[in-house]
N, C-alpha and C positions, 0 to 999 in steps of 0.2 A: 707554231700557229701565229699568224699575223694578228695585230691588234684588232683589225676589222673582223677577222675570222673568230677571234676570241669573243668579241662583242656579240656576234651572231650566235655562237654556242651558248653564251650566258643568257642571251635574250630568249632563246628557245627553251632552255632549262627553266628559267624563271617563269615563262608563260605556262609551261606544263605543270609546274608545281603550284602556281597561283590558281590554275583552273581546278586542280585536285582539291583545293580548299574552297571551292564554289565561287571563286573570283572569275571575272571575265577579262581575258587578256587579248589585246590587239597590238599589232605592230604597224607603224606608219612610216612611210618614206619621204613625205613632204608635209609642210604645214597644212595644206588643204586636206590631205588625206587624214591627218591627225584630227583636225577639227570635225570633219565629216564622220569619222568613226566615233568620236566622243558624242556628237549630237545623236547619232543612230543609237548608241547605247542608252542614252537618256530617253529618247522617244520610244524605243522598243520596250522600255520598262515602265511606260506610262507617265514619264516626266513631262511637265508642262512649264514649270517655273524653276529657275536656276540662280544660284548665288555663285559667282565666279570670283575667286581671288585673282590678284595679279599673277599672271603666268610667266613662263619663260618668254623673253622678248621675241624669240623666233616664231612663236605661235599665238601670242596674246591677241593681236589684232584679228588674225584669221579666225580664231575661235569666237570672238565677239561677233564678227560678221556672219559666220555660219549659224550661230544661235539665232540671230535676228532673222536671217533668211528662212530658217526652219519654223519661225513663228513661236519660238520658245521665249517666255518672259524672262528677261535678265533683271532680277530683283535687286534693288539697292535700298539702303536705309533712307528714310525721309525725316522731316523734322519731328514726326510723331512716333517713329520707331527706330530702335537701334539695329545695328547689324545682327546682334544676337536674336532679336525679335524676328528679323527677316529669315534667319537660318532656321528658326522653329517652324516657319510656315512654307518654305519652299520644298519642292520635290527633290532637287538635286544640288549637290555642292561640287564644285570643280576646283582642284588644287594641284600642286606639284609635289613630287617626292625628291628628296636630296640624294636618294640611292635606292637600290633594291638588292635583295639577296636571292641569287638563283637557287641555291641548295634548298631553301625553305619556302620559296615563293612569297617573300615578304617585301612590302614597300616600307621605306623609311621616310617619315616626314619630320621636319623640324619646324616647330611653330614658336613664334616670338610674342604672340598675344592670344587672347581667348578666341577671337574671331577666326584666326588661322587654325587653331586647334579644333574648334567646334564645327568648322566646315566639313571635316571628315567624320563628325560624330552625329550631328543632328538630322540632316536630310536623309531620307530613306534610300537615295541613290547617291553614290560618291564616285566621281570620276577623277582619276589621278594620272597626270602626265609624268613620265620618267624618261630621262635621257639614257640611251643604251650604253653610253660610255661610263655611266655611274653604277651599272649593275656589277656587283661583286659576286664571287663564287660562294664565300662562306661568311657567316656572321662575324667571325674573328677579324675580318678585313675592315670592319667599320670603326675600329678603335680610334684612329686618327680623325676621322670625320666627326665622331661624337665629341671628342676632346675639343676640336676647333669650334663646334657649335656652341659649346658652353663657354669657351674663352672669348668668343666674339659677341656675346650677348649677356646682359645682366640676368635676364630671365628667358629661359628656353625650355621647350618640352619636345622630347624626341618620342615619336610614336611609331611602333611597329605594327603594320597592317597586313594581315594574312587573310584576305577575303572578307566576306560579310561577317558581322558580329555573330557569335555563337555562344550558347550557354548550355552546359551539360548538367545543371543541377535541378532540372524539372523532371521529376519521375525518372531520373537517370537516362533521359533521352537528350540528344543534341537538338536544340531549337535554334534556327537561323534567324537573324534580324530582330532579336528580342530587345537588345539594348544598343541600338545603333543602326547603321545602314543595312538594308535588306539586300542591296545590290552594290557591289564594288567592282568597278571596271578600271583596268590599267591600260593606258595607251603608251607603248614604248616608242620613243622617237629615235628611229634607227639611224638617222643621219647626224645625230648629236652625241 
């Protein structure tokens, strides 16, 4: 199988498994399509305000432009509030994943400060961009990536995200969105 064919296979498997976990998965072929799909996921789930981390340079400007054109508020800290305060009040957070695992439908985020980590935790909608070339088949294939993450930073947090937050300790029922995002959308960038 060619590298491109393998990327397509892993992307499809990741999307299927992510959706089984109540995540929303989209694949995009261009920066414009990626931005449009992210904005649609936010708006269709009632999002009006967004906190966006710095994204991959290939899509960052296009996402900002599309958010603005759609009339979504791009929230930023002011002199009176911190980034964490902003994250507590916005509807959606947008971030990037360093990898994804096809077999488990899991996104892998590396955060180097609290704001990066909380962008995927506080808002009720979380949109994550991931490059197709970084989707691996199995969790075991992440060892080198995780080692490099901790070697390159004094403080890092690696988070595995498999759809919206879930808790099974309430009357032995699974409750979605209790301690984190109610909606998690992954947009796979197929050309990267």
